[in-house]
N, C-alpha and C positions, 0 to 999 in steps of 0.2 A: 504494500500500500504506500502510495506517495503522499507524504504529509507536508512536505516543504511547499510553501507558497511561492517559491521561486522556481519550482520545477517547470520545465517546458515539455508539454505533452502534445503530440501530434496524433490525430485520429484520421486515418485514411477512410475513404468511403463516407465522407462527412455528410452527404445528403441522403444516405441510405436509411432504411428503416431502423436498424439497430443503432446506428450512430445518432440518429434523431432522438431515440429514447434515452441515450446516455448524456445528452446535453446538460440536463440538470445536475448530474453527478460529476461532471468535469467542466464547470463553467469557465475556467481559465484556459482550457485546452484549445488548440488550433485544429478546427475541423476542416480538412481539405477534400475537395471534390476532384474528379478527374480533370476538370478544367484547370485546377491549381497544380496538380501533380499526377502524371500518368505513371502509376507504379509498375507498369509493364515495360517501361523504358529505363534502362540503366543510366543513360545520360541525364534524363530528367531527374531521377533520384539523386544522382551525384550533384547536380546543380542545386536541388532543393536542400538536401541534407548537408551539403558541403559548406553552406553559409549559416548553418544553425547549430546550436548546441542543444541536442534533444536528449531529454532524460528518459522518455518513454514513448514508444510507438504502439498505438492500438491499431492493428491492421485489420480493418473491417471492409476494405474494398472487395467487391465481388461482382461477378457477372450474373445477370438474371436470365440471359438468353442461352438456353441449352438445347442441343440437338437431340 
């Protein structure tokens, strides 16, 4: 459990159903959508995380289109 008020938390899939439900529990977290960060791109992840000191990542990004 992160108790520090200075912790930097990033939540991927920030517009998804689960992330939306977690907003009240992580009010200071940064919720990112695919428009903010394409987690399937190594270059995008390096650019995003290379400029931030992240204490925790909640990886909730998912695809809803299945064959």
